[in-house]
N, C-alpha and C positions, 0 to 999 in steps of 0.2 A: 807189382809197380803197373799203375794205367797209362795209357797212350798219354792221357789229359793232364798228369800229375808226373812229370820226368824231371829228372835233373841233367840237365842240357849243358855242356863245356863248348864253347867258341873259341879256336884256337885260329886268331884272325889279326892281322898286325896293321890292316887297313881301318881305323878307328870306327869311322863313320859307318862302314859296314857291318862293322861288331855291336855298335851300340843300337843300329837301326834291328837286328836281327834278334838281341837281345830285348828290346822293346816288346815285338811281336811277339817273340816265343811268350816272355811273360804276360801278355793279355791274353794266350790261350792257356795260361794256367801253368806254363813249365817253371823250374828254379834255375835260373841262367846263371853262371859263373863266365870269365872272359879270361882270354889270357894275349898277351899281343905279341909273343914268341914263341916258339916249339920248347925253349926252354923252360920256359915258365908254364908253358903247357903240360907239360910233363910232369912239374910239381903239382898243380891243380888236378891233374889227373889222378894222382895218388892220394890228394889230402881231399878231394872233392865226391869221388868215385863216383860218377855219371852216367846215366842210362846210354848216354847219346853223346858223341862227338862231330862237331861239323869243324872240319880241317882244312886251312887255307894250305898251300902247296910252297909257292916264295914266299918266305918268312926269315928274318935275321938270326942267328947264331945257331939255329937248327930248323932246317927245312920240312914240311909236311911228310915227305918220304921217309925221314930220319926219326920222326916221331911216330908214325905207323907202323916201321919195323920195330922199333924198340916196346910200341905197347904190343904188339901181335905177338913179341916173343915171349909175350907173360899171359896176354888174354885175347883168346881167338875169338869170345863171343862175343864183345861190346861192340855195339854198334856203330862204323864211322862215314859218314858222309862228307866228301872232299869237296869241297866251293871254290874254284880255281879261273884262272884268267888262261891256264894252259888246257886248251880245248884240243889241242892235234892227237890222233888215235893211239900214239906212241906213248902219249903222256899218261891216256887212259888204259892201256893196255898194263903200263909197267906198275900203276895205281891198284889196279885189281889182281896184280900178281902178287902184290905185295897186301892182300888182304882187307883192301876198302872194298863196304858194302854199297855203295853207291857213288856216284860224281856227278856233280851238275856244274857247269862252264859260268863265266861271269862274261857279261850282264846277264842277271838271271830274274825272272820271276817269281817274286814274292810268294804267290800263291803257289807254283810248282813246286817250292822248297818247301813249306809248310806242309804242303798234301804227302813228299817226300819224308819229314818228318814224322808225320803221323805212322807212314808205313812201315817205315824202319824201328819206331817204338813198339809197333802192334806186332810185327812179328817176331821181335825180341820177346812179347810176352807171350806169344803162342810158344817159343822155347822154353820160357819157364814153366808155363803150363805141361808140355809135352815130357820136360823133365821130372815133375812131381808124377806122372800117371805112367810114362809108357818111357824109359831112361832105358831098360832092358829090351830088346827085340831078338826074337830068335826062329829061325827058320831053317829047314832044313837040318844039317850040320854044324849051320852057322849061329853065332851069338855076338849081338853090338849092343855096346855101353855106349850109349850117347854120351852119356856125361862124362865118362873117362877118356872118350875118343877113342876105344878100342875094339877092336873085333878078332873073335876067335873063330877061324876058317881052317877048312881044309889045309889050306896054303899056310897055314899056322897064324901065330899071333901080328896084328898088324895096328899098327898104330895111324890112326885115321886125322886127315888134315881138315881145318874148318869147313871147307867147302864141300869135301867129302861127305863131311857129318849133316849139313844144310839138304846137299842133296837128298841124302838117305832119310833124313826127318820129314822131306816130301813124301818121298816114295811110299813112307811106311803108314805115315796119316793118308794116303790113297791107295790101298790094296785093290788090283784088278783092275784099276781106272786108268785108262790110258791117259799120258801125260806129253802135252806138245813141247815143243823145243823151248818155246818164251816161256812158259811156265817154269821149266825146268831152270832155265839159265836165270829168271827171275830171283828164285829160290835161293841158287848157289851163288850168284853174284850181284844180285841187285841190276843188272844189265843184260840186255836182250838182242843186242847189234848182231850182225852175218859173221862177224870178226871172232864171236865165240864160239862159232859153231863145231867147230874141229876139236875146240876145248871140250866141249860135251864130250863128242863121239869119243874122244880119249878117254875121260872119266868112265864113258859105260865100257870100254875095252877093260879100263883097271877093276871096276866092279866084278866085270866076269871071270878076271883072275884069280880075284879074293874069293869069291863067293859059289862059284857055278865046277861040279862036278868034270864037266867039260866045258868049256870058255868057247868052244867052236860052235855048241848046241845049247845053249843056256834055256834054262826053265825059272830061273827067279826074275831077273833082268832082261825083259825080251824086247824088240824091237817091234813097232808096231808101224806098218808102211803107211805113209803119207801123213803119219800123227807124229809120232816120235815113242817113248818107251812104256812100258809097264811092268810094274813088281807084282808078281803072284807069290806070296807067302807060301803057298803049298804048293807050287811048282807047278808049269804047263807040261803037259802032255809032250814028248818028244816026235 
């Protein structure tokens, strides 16, 4: 799937916004379907099988959070961009915890939205390439299946979350390279505000419990002072 020829579903009850987005996305080469509320949006999602969803929050019959919850209960990988007038941090946190990939407030810049759409579609296409070539990654006693979202470790068999898989994919694609916090946050959540710094640290603690023989002395997922974290498939010396 090319980022230039994608199927995009817009779930938005403000018709002038939806029609304007549809026009610009079609001019960019995409195939676009519209849904005026959450219920219709879920029906279109199942019928149209989009590569990307642009989703409003405040809608009749079923709001954006309800749509997001339903989709994420079935599909953890489909890129979803929320476009909403609800711009408070609490709204964004709720959406990201629900599994959204990106969040843009209204009013918005059309140029910025189109760039975010391209980025999400490109990231999605990278995920497809990774799945074809390196869907299973082994290091030390650990084995990670990125497609099935499962890991076999010293701690036992683990079901991975969507965000865990996205972050692991970034680490696996960049072995031995220190990654800064913003890079990791962007890969896992599509967002890089300071509010998620603690979330990232908690993720790294979780990875160390999963994959390290001694989580207090990690050799696969290591901290790099002043930068962020580094993945070493061979294991750094202690």
